[in-house]
Residue, then its C-alpha position, 0 to 999 in steps of 0.5 A: m500500500n502506498k503512503r498516499n492511500q495509507f494517509s487517506n484511509f487514516s484520515d477517514l478513520m480519524q473523522k468521527k462519523q456522527p449519526p444523522k441529526e433528527l430533523p423536524p418534520s417537513s412542512q408537508n408532514i407537519m399537518a399530518t403529524i399534528l393530526q396524528s398527535m392530537p387526541k380526538e377530544a381536542s376537536i381540531t377543526k382547522i390548521e393554518y400557517e401564520g408566519p413562523r407559527i401554526a394556529l390550531y382552531t378548536n371547538s374545545p379550547r378548555y380541553l387543550l388548556e387542561h391538557n397543555e402537555t399535549i401541545s408541549n409535546l407537539v411543539n417539541i416534535i414539529k419545532k414550531r410555535i403553536v397558537i390555540r384559537t377558538d373556532e368561529s362556530i363557538r364564538k359569540p357574535e361581535d354585537e353581543c361581545r360589545i354589550i358584554i364589554t360595556e357591561f363589565v368595563p367601568k365607565e371610569a376606565g375611559g373606554t369609548r370604542n371597542f376594537i374587536 
């Protein structure tokens, strides 16, 4: 064996072969990962990308608040920030929200307009 081949083999041996890093799921697989990871009780109705975040719309936000470890585990898997939002079907109408706000916010607070 000549010296050149000997050194190239030696350098190959000296380089540490590192195991491949586990990459987060690609954007194509993120939605599938979310749907597989979330229990049916979470009642996810829609998934949307919002810049660097992912918004999960649900009919049962109380379940996700009580089982926040589910979201925490999902964040560790997909390596994205997650925002929980209520589905439009369970929200109160805008007019009703304005009435509720004016009832609960004291006049001394000085609020004249509500932005909803």
